[in-house]
C-alpha positions in Angstrom: 89.5 89.0 96.2 89.6 92.2 94.1 86.6 92.7 91.9 86.6 94.0 88.3 85.4 97.3 89.6 88.3 97.5 92.0 90.8 96.8 89.2 89.2 99.5 87.1 89.2 101.9 90.1 92.9 101.2 90.7 93.7 101.9 87.0 91.6 105.1 87.0 93.4 106.4 90.2 96.9 105.3 89.4 97.8 108.0 86.8 96.5 111.0 88.7 98.0 109.7 92.0 101.5 109.1 90.5 101.4 112.6 88.9 100.1 114.2 92.1 102.8 112.7 94.3 105.7 113.0 91.8 105.1 116.6 90.9 104.5 117.5 94.6 108.0 116.2 95.6 109.7 117.6 92.5 108.2 121.0 93.3 109.8 120.9 96.7 113.2 120.2 95.2 112.8 122.8 92.5 111.8 125.5 95.0 114.7 124.5 97.3 117.2 124.9 94.4 115.7 128.3 93.4 116.2 129.5 97.0 119.8 128.2 97.3 119.9 124.5 98.2 121.0 122.1 95.6 120.7 118.9 97.8 117.6 117.5 96.1 118.9 118.4 92.6 122.3 116.7 93.2 120.5 113.6 94.4 118.3 113.5 91.3 115.1 114.3 93.2 114.1 117.3 91.0 112.7 114.8 88.5 109.3 113.8 87.0 110.5 110.1 87.1 108.0 108.5 89.6 110.6 105.9 90.5 112.6 108.6 92.2 109.8 109.5 94.6 107.6 106.4 95.1 107.4 105.0 98.6 106.0 101.4 98.8 103.9 102.2 101.8 102.8 105.8 101.3 102.5 105.8 97.5 101.0 102.3 97.0 99.8 100.5 100.2 98.0 103.3 102.1 96.2 104.7 99.1 95.2 101.2 98.0 93.8 100.4 101.4 91.9 103.6 101.6 90.5 103.1 98.0 89.4 99.5 98.5 87.8 100.3 101.9 85.7 103.1 100.4 87.4 105.9 102.4 85.9 109.3 101.5 89.4 110.8 101.6 92.3 109.7 99.5 95.8 110.5 100.8 99.3 109.3 100.3 102.9 110.4 100.5 106.2 109.8 98.8 109.8 109.7 99.9 110.5 113.1 101.3 112.7 115.3 99.2 116.0 116.1 101.1 116.3 119.8 101.8 119.2 121.4 103.7 117.3 124.4 105.1 120.6 125.9 106.4 121.7 126.5 102.8 118.6 128.6 101.9 119.4 132.2 101.4 116.8 133.3 104.0 116.1 130.0 105.9 113.0 131.1 107.9 111.2 132.7 105.0 112.5 130.5 102.1 111.6 127.3 104.0 108.0 128.4 103.9 108.0 128.8 100.2 109.8 125.4 99.8 107.1 123.8 102.0 104.3 125.5 100.1 105.6 124.4 96.7 104.3 120.9 97.0 100.8 121.7 98.0 100.8 124.5 95.5 101.6 122.1 92.7 98.7 119.9 93.8 96.3 122.9 93.6 97.5 123.6 90.1 97.1 120.0 89.1 93.5 119.9 90.6 92.7 123.0 88.5 94.1 121.4 85.4 92.1 118.2 86.0 88.9 120.3 86.6 89.5 122.2 83.3 90.0 118.8 81.5 86.8 117.5 83.0 84.8 120.6 82.1 86.2 120.5 78.5 85.3 116.8 78.1 81.8 117.3 79.2 81.5 120.6 77.3 82.3 118.8 74.0 79.9 116.0 74.9 82.6 113.4 75.5 81.2 111.3 78.3 83.6 108.4 78.3 83.4 107.1 81.9 87.1 106.1 82.1 88.4 109.6 81.3 85.7 111.5 83.3 86.3 109.3 86.3 90.1 109.8 86.0 89.6 113.6 85.9 87.4 113.4 89.0 90.0 111.2 90.7 92.7 113.7 89.7 90.8 116.5 91.4 90.2 114.5 94.5 93.7 113.1 94.8 95.3 116.5 94.4 92.9 118.3 96.8 93.4 115.5 99.2 97.2 115.8 99.1 97.0 119.6 99.2 94.9 119.7 102.3 96.5 116.6 104.0 100.0 118.1 103.6 99.0 121.4 105.0 98.1 119.8 108.4 100.3 121.6 110.9 102.3 118.7 112.2 105.8 117.7 111.2 106.9 116.0 109.0 104.0 117.3 106.8 104.4 120.6 104.9 102.1 122.4 107.2 104.3 121.4 110.1 107.3 122.9 108.3 105.4 126.1 107.7 104.2 126.4 111.3 107.8 125.7 112.5 109.1 128.6 110.4 106.5 131.0 111.7 107.1 130.2 115.4 109.7 132.0 117.5 113.1 130.1 117.5 112.7 128.6 121.0 109.1 127.4 120.3 110.2 126.2 116.8 112.9 124.0 118.3 110.5 122.5 120.8 107.9 121.9 118.1 110.5 120.2 115.9 111.0 117.5 118.6 107.6 116.1 117.6 108.9 115.1 114.1 110.2 111.6 114.9 106.8 110.7 116.2 104.8 112.9 113.7 104.3 110.2 111.1 102.7 107.8 113.6 100.5 110.6 115.1 99.3 111.6 111.6 98.5 108.0 110.7 96.6 107.5 113.9 94.6 110.7 113.2 93.9 109.6 109.7 92.6 106.2 110.5 90.5 107.4 113.5 88.9 110.0 111.2 90.0 113.0 113.2 91.9 114.6 110.3 89.2 113.7 107.8 86.3 115.2 109.7 87.9 118.2 111.4 90.5 119.2 108.8 90.2 117.7 105.4 86.4 117.9 104.9 86.0 121.6 105.5 89.3 122.6 103.7 88.6 120.4 100.7 85.1 122.0 100.4 86.9 125.4 100.5 89.4 124.6 97.8 86.7 123.0 95.6 84.8 126.3 95.9 87.9 128.2 94.8 88.4 125.9 91.8 84.7 126.3 90.9 85.0 130.1 91.0 88.2 130.0 88.8 86.6 127.7 86.2 83.2 129.4 86.2 83.9 131.3 83.0 84.8 128.1 81.2 81.7 126.4 82.5 79.6 129.3 81.2 81.4 129.0 77.8 80.0 125.5 77.4 
């Protein structure tokens, strides 16, 4: 049975998670359009409407399970934005920027949530619901940023690595993609990604955000 705390935790996490995933996917579509591929735009996926991007398993079930089981890392995913990489003006280079657009949007969102949290505390507003939501916003976005940079298709990091490899190796690497989802899930639930990838990289990006927001912290 879900406790009152769990209901509150779901409410606190729902808004930053939905924003994190929706903007992440819309950013991919927006970048693809800027570099020459209108596929996502024509299908209505360059949108901030969460219904366009939500995946029942990746957006709801997996995050809920991780949240209720007390996982130290919160990850999820949405329906992938369709991109026709052959339509990009410079497919090998532009595909890297398209892949980076999603994680990049998560970094920006984590920074915004951090600024929001610092501002709240700086003005003495210690309302637990809002401070907890801001903290969740930082963690969700850093989690999605780092998780999606893992170098295995179909994650964004896999797309980036594939674009950096020589053509023959890139084709061979791409053959992993049909099984990539299951490999990634296995690595998540066995703790491999969490301990060896997410923990050190999240610490790194938290440090970057701390440095960027340091002047604001000193202001308060």
